[in-house]
C-alpha positions as a Markdown table, in Angstrom:
| # | Residue | x | y | z |
|---|---|---|---|---|
| 1 | Met | 307.0 | 308.6 | 64.8 |
| 2 | Lys | 305.4 | 307.1 | 67.7 |
| 3 | Val | 306.2 | 303.9 | 68.6 |
| 4 | Ser | 303.5 | 301.8 | 70.4 |
| 5 | Ala | 305.8 | 298.4 | 72.2 |
| 6 | Ser | 303.5 | 294.9 | 72.3 |
| 7 | Phe | 304.1 | 292.7 | 75.0 |
| 8 | Leu | 301.6 | 289.9 | 73.8 |
| 9 | Ser | 305.1 | 287.4 | 73.5 |
| 10 | Cys | 306.3 | 287.9 | 76.9 |
| 11 | Gln | 306.0 | 285.1 | 79.2 |
| 12 | Lys | 306.2 | 287.4 | 82.4 |
| 13 | Ile | 303.9 | 290.7 | 81.7 |
| 14 | Ile | 304.5 | 292.6 | 84.7 |
| 15 | Pro | 308.5 | 292.4 | 84.1 |
| 16 | Ala | 308.2 | 293.4 | 80.9 |
| 17 | Ile | 306.0 | 296.2 | 81.4 |
| 18 | Lys | 307.7 | 297.7 | 84.4 |
| 19 | Lys | 311.3 | 297.3 | 81.9 |
| 20 | Leu | 309.1 | 299.6 | 79.0 |
| 21 | Ser | 308.2 | 302.4 | 81.4 |
| 22 | Leu | 311.7 | 302.8 | 81.8 |
| 23 | Thr | 312.1 | 303.8 | 77.9 |
| 24 | Asp | 310.9 | 306.7 | 76.3 |
| 25 | Val | 308.5 | 304.2 | 73.9 |
| 26 | Asp | 304.9 | 306.6 | 73.5 |
| 27 | Tyr | 302.7 | 303.9 | 74.1 |
| 28 | Ile | 302.3 | 299.9 | 75.4 |
| 29 | His | 300.1 | 298.3 | 73.1 |
| 30 | Val | 297.2 | 296.5 | 74.7 |
| 31 | Asp | 296.3 | 293.0 | 72.7 |
| 32 | Phe | 293.0 | 291.6 | 74.1 |
| 33 | Ile | 291.7 | 288.3 | 72.5 |
| 34 | Asp | 288.8 | 286.8 | 73.4 |
| 35 | Gly | 289.7 | 283.4 | 71.8 |
| 36 | Lys | 286.7 | 283.9 | 69.4 |
| 37 | Phe | 286.8 | 286.5 | 67.5 |
| 38 | Val | 290.6 | 285.4 | 66.5 |
| 39 | Val | 292.2 | 282.6 | 67.8 |
| 40 | Gly | 295.5 | 282.9 | 70.0 |
| 41 | Lys | 297.3 | 284.0 | 72.7 |
| 42 | Thr | 294.4 | 285.2 | 75.8 |
| 43 | Ile | 295.0 | 287.4 | 78.6 |
| 44 | Pro | 292.7 | 288.2 | 81.1 |
| 45 | Phe | 291.3 | 291.4 | 81.8 |
| 46 | Arg | 291.7 | 291.0 | 85.3 |
| 47 | Lys | 295.7 | 290.7 | 84.2 |
| 48 | Leu | 296.0 | 293.7 | 82.0 |
| 49 | Lys | 294.4 | 295.9 | 84.2 |
| 50 | Gln | 297.4 | 295.6 | 86.9 |
| 51 | Ile | 298.9 | 297.3 | 84.2 |
| 52 | Ser | 297.9 | 300.9 | 84.5 |
| 53 | Lys | 299.2 | 299.5 | 88.3 |
| 54 | Val | 302.5 | 299.1 | 87.5 |
| 55 | Ser | 303.3 | 301.7 | 84.6 |
| 56 | Ser | 301.9 | 305.4 | 83.7 |
| 57 | Lys | 302.4 | 305.1 | 80.2 |
| 58 | Arg | 299.7 | 305.4 | 78.2 |
| 59 | Leu | 297.8 | 302.2 | 76.6 |
| 60 | Asp | 297.0 | 301.8 | 72.9 |
| 61 | Ile | 294.6 | 298.8 | 73.1 |
| 62 | His | 293.7 | 296.9 | 70.6 |
| 63 | Leu | 290.2 | 294.7 | 70.9 |
| 64 | Met | 289.9 | 291.3 | 68.9 |
| 65 | Thr | 286.5 | 290.7 | 69.9 |
| 66 | Asn | 282.8 | 290.8 | 69.0 |
| 67 | Gln | 281.8 | 291.3 | 72.7 |
| 68 | Leu | 282.9 | 295.4 | 72.5 |
| 69 | Thr | 280.2 | 297.4 | 74.4 |
| 70 | Lys | 281.3 | 295.4 | 77.5 |
| 71 | Tyr | 285.0 | 295.3 | 76.6 |
| 72 | Ile | 285.1 | 299.2 | 75.4 |
| 73 | Lys | 283.7 | 299.7 | 79.1 |
| 74 | Lys | 286.1 | 297.5 | 81.0 |
| 75 | Phe | 289.0 | 299.2 | 79.3 |
| 76 | Ala | 288.0 | 302.7 | 78.9 |
| 77 | Leu | 288.9 | 302.9 | 83.1 |
| 78 | Leu | 292.5 | 302.0 | 82.1 |
| 79 | Asn | 294.9 | 305.1 | 81.1 |
| 80 | Cys | 294.4 | 304.4 | 77.8 |
| 81 | Glu | 294.5 | 307.1 | 74.8 |
| 82 | Tyr | 293.4 | 304.7 | 72.0 |
| 83 | Ile | 290.7 | 301.8 | 72.0 |
| 84 | Thr | 290.8 | 300.2 | 68.6 |
| 85 | Phe | 288.4 | 297.3 | 67.3 |
| 86 | His | 288.2 | 295.7 | 64.1 |
| 87 | Val | 286.4 | 296.8 | 61.4 |
| 88 | Glu | 285.5 | 292.8 | 60.1 |
| 89 | Val | 282.9 | 292.9 | 63.2 |
| 90 | Gly | 280.9 | 293.7 | 60.8 |
| 91 | Glu | 277.9 | 295.3 | 62.1 |
| 92 | Asn | 277.5 | 298.2 | 64.8 |
| 93 | Ile | 280.7 | 300.1 | 63.9 |
| 94 | Glu | 279.4 | 304.1 | 64.6 |
| 95 | Lys | 278.3 | 302.8 | 67.1 |
| 96 | Tyr | 281.1 | 301.8 | 68.7 |
| 97 | Ile | 283.0 | 305.0 | 67.3 |
| 98 | Gln | 280.8 | 306.9 | 69.3 |
| 99 | Thr | 280.6 | 304.7 | 71.7 |
| 100 | Ile | 284.3 | 305.0 | 72.6 |
| 101 | His | 284.6 | 308.9 | 71.8 |
| 102 | Asp | 281.8 | 309.4 | 74.2 |
| 103 | Tyr | 284.5 | 308.3 | 77.1 |
| 104 | Gly | 286.8 | 311.1 | 75.7 |
| 105 | Ile | 289.5 | 308.1 | 74.1 |
| 106 | Lys | 290.5 | 308.8 | 70.9 |
| 107 | Cys | 289.1 | 305.7 | 68.5 |
| 108 | Gly | 291.6 | 303.2 | 65.7 |
| 109 | Leu | 289.8 | 300.5 | 63.7 |
| 110 | Ala | 291.8 | 298.1 | 62.6 |
| 111 | Ile | 292.2 | 295.9 | 59.3 |
| 112 | Asn | 293.0 | 292.6 | 58.5 |
| 113 | Pro | 295.7 | 291.5 | 55.7 |
| 114 | Ser | 293.0 | 290.0 | 53.7 |
| 115 | Thr | 290.5 | 293.1 | 54.1 |
| 116 | Asp | 290.4 | 295.6 | 50.6 |
| 117 | Leu | 291.1 | 299.0 | 52.2 |
| 118 | Glu | 287.4 | 300.1 | 50.6 |
| 119 | Ile | 285.5 | 298.3 | 53.4 |
| 120 | Ile | 287.0 | 301.1 | 55.5 |
| 121 | Lys | 286.7 | 304.0 | 53.9 |
| 122 | Pro | 282.8 | 305.1 | 54.9 |
| 123 | Tyr | 284.6 | 305.3 | 58.3 |
| 124 | Leu | 287.8 | 307.2 | 57.9 |
| 125 | Pro | 286.0 | 310.6 | 58.9 |
| 126 | Met | 285.0 | 309.1 | 62.1 |
| 127 | Val | 288.5 | 307.9 | 63.0 |
| 128 | Asp | 291.5 | 309.3 | 64.8 |
| 129 | Met | 293.6 | 306.1 | 63.6 |
| 130 | Val | 293.3 | 303.1 | 61.3 |
| 131 | Leu | 295.8 | 300.1 | 62.3 |
| 132 | Val | 296.9 | 298.4 | 59.2 |
| 133 | Met | 297.3 | 294.6 | 60.4 |
| 134 | Ser | 300.9 | 293.1 | 58.6 |
| 135 | Val | 300.4 | 289.6 | 60.3 |
| 136 | Val | 297.4 | 287.7 | 60.9 |
| 137 | Pro | 296.2 | 288.9 | 64.2 |
| 138 | Gly | 296.5 | 286.5 | 67.0 |
| 139 | Tyr | 300.3 | 285.5 | 67.8 |
| 140 | Gly | 303.5 | 287.7 | 68.4 |
| 141 | Gly | 306.1 | 287.1 | 66.1 |
| 142 | Gln | 305.3 | 286.6 | 62.6 |
| 143 | Glu | 306.8 | 287.8 | 59.9 |
| 144 | Phe | 306.1 | 290.3 | 58.3 |
| 145 | Met | 303.6 | 290.1 | 55.2 |
| 146 | Pro | 305.7 | 292.4 | 52.7 |
| 147 | Glu | 302.0 | 293.1 | 50.5 |
| 148 | Ser | 301.4 | 295.3 | 53.8 |
| 149 | Val | 303.9 | 298.3 | 52.2 |
| 150 | Glu | 301.6 | 298.6 | 49.4 |
| 151 | Lys | 298.0 | 298.8 | 52.1 |
| 152 | Val | 299.5 | 301.8 | 53.9 |
| 153 | Lys | 301.0 | 303.1 | 50.5 |
| 154 | Lys | 297.3 | 303.5 | 49.1 |
| 155 | Leu | 295.4 | 304.6 | 52.7 |
| 156 | Arg | 298.3 | 307.4 | 53.0 |
| 157 | Asn | 297.3 | 308.5 | 49.4 |
| 158 | Tyr | 293.7 | 308.0 | 50.4 |
| 159 | Leu | 293.7 | 310.1 | 53.4 |
| 160 | Lys | 295.7 | 313.0 | 51.8 |
| 161 | Glu | 293.4 | 313.4 | 48.7 |
| 162 | Lys | 290.9 | 313.6 | 51.2 |
| 163 | Glu | 292.5 | 315.9 | 53.8 |
| 164 | Leu | 291.7 | 313.4 | 56.5 |
| 165 | Asp | 293.5 | 313.6 | 59.7 |
| 166 | Val | 294.1 | 310.3 | 60.6 |
| 167 | Val | 297.0 | 308.8 | 62.7 |
| 168 | Val | 298.0 | 305.4 | 60.5 |
| 169 | Asn | 299.6 | 302.5 | 62.5 |
| 170 | Ile | 301.2 | 299.3 | 61.2 |
| 171 | Asp | 301.4 | 296.0 | 63.0 |
| 172 | Gly | 302.9 | 293.2 | 63.2 |
| 173 | Gly | 306.9 | 292.1 | 62.2 |
| 174 | Ile | 307.6 | 294.8 | 62.5 |
| 175 | Thr | 311.7 | 295.4 | 63.2 |
| 176 | Asp | 314.6 | 298.0 | 62.1 |
| 177 | Lys | 314.7 | 296.1 | 58.8 |
| 178 | Thr | 310.8 | 295.8 | 57.8 |
| 179 | Ile | 310.3 | 299.4 | 59.4 |
| 180 | Arg | 312.6 | 301.0 | 55.9 |
| 181 | Asp | 309.6 | 300.1 | 53.4 |
| 182 | Val | 306.7 | 301.5 | 55.4 |
| 183 | Lys | 307.8 | 304.4 | 57.3 |
| 184 | Pro | 307.3 | 306.4 | 54.7 |
| 185 | Phe | 303.3 | 306.4 | 55.0 |
| 186 | Val | 302.9 | 305.5 | 58.7 |
| 187 | Asp | 303.0 | 307.9 | 61.5 |
| 188 | Met | 303.2 | 304.9 | 64.1 |
| 189 | Val | 304.3 | 301.3 | 64.8 |
| 190 | Val | 303.2 | 298.8 | 66.8 |
| 191 | Ser | 306.3 | 296.5 | 67.8 |
| 192 | Gly | 306.2 | 293.4 | 69.9 |
| 193 | Ser | 308.9 | 291.1 | 70.1 |
| 194 | Tyr | 311.4 | 292.9 | 68.3 |
| 195 | Ile | 311.6 | 294.8 | 71.2 |
| 196 | Thr | 311.1 | 292.6 | 73.6 |
| 197 | Asn | 312.8 | 289.5 | 73.1 |
| 198 | Ser | 316.4 | 291.8 | 73.1 |
| 199 | Asp | 317.8 | 293.0 | 76.6 |
| 200 | Asp | 317.9 | 296.7 | 75.5 |
| 201 | Phe | 314.6 | 298.1 | 74.8 |
| 202 | Gln | 315.5 | 301.4 | 74.3 |
| 203 | Asp | 318.2 | 300.5 | 72.2 |
| 204 | Arg | 315.0 | 298.6 | 69.6 |
| 205 | Ile | 312.9 | 301.4 | 70.1 |
| 206 | Asn | 315.7 | 304.0 | 69.4 |
| 207 | Arg | 316.3 | 302.1 | 65.5 |
| 208 | Leu | 313.3 | 302.0 | 65.0 |
| 209 | Arg | 312.4 | 305.4 | 65.4 |
| 210 | Gly | 315.7 | 305.7 | 63.1 |
């Protein structure tokens, strides 16, 4: 199982990135929040683009914005493997998926806790990853929503039934305890404060992998 480390809850971003770079974490998870699509802690793009200068880790970009054309173009210039946006943008989903693929980047589609899985199903043959939000997006340090377990289980079963090769990822409140219930159904997890609020990042990453 792969681990993507988020730094949304960190006060000092660059020192945290440098420390993560010394671990074997698979990706650095970059949350971009425009303050309109969702309300929460915003980090300007000019600051986020510094990450590629201080770390060689591949980036896992999570866009929480309606200005997708603008920000896909910006983040595509960084060292990213995935760019994920929300199915809740509600329009031009296929266009944005194609735009991300045109840059040679894998596309993820995020789904909020309150959104039914049925909405995302038509796009599953087109994407490389689904990011299931197990908290309301916008803020780090929230508690895991237990109902998310059933959601990733249903998603995994559907992908298996349709023989779709799509990475199942989960984000929000992931710790060494909450991961136990979702681990059978996911390929990847995003974890923020559980890792970055500790003194030993690598130990926390190891605990997540089990």
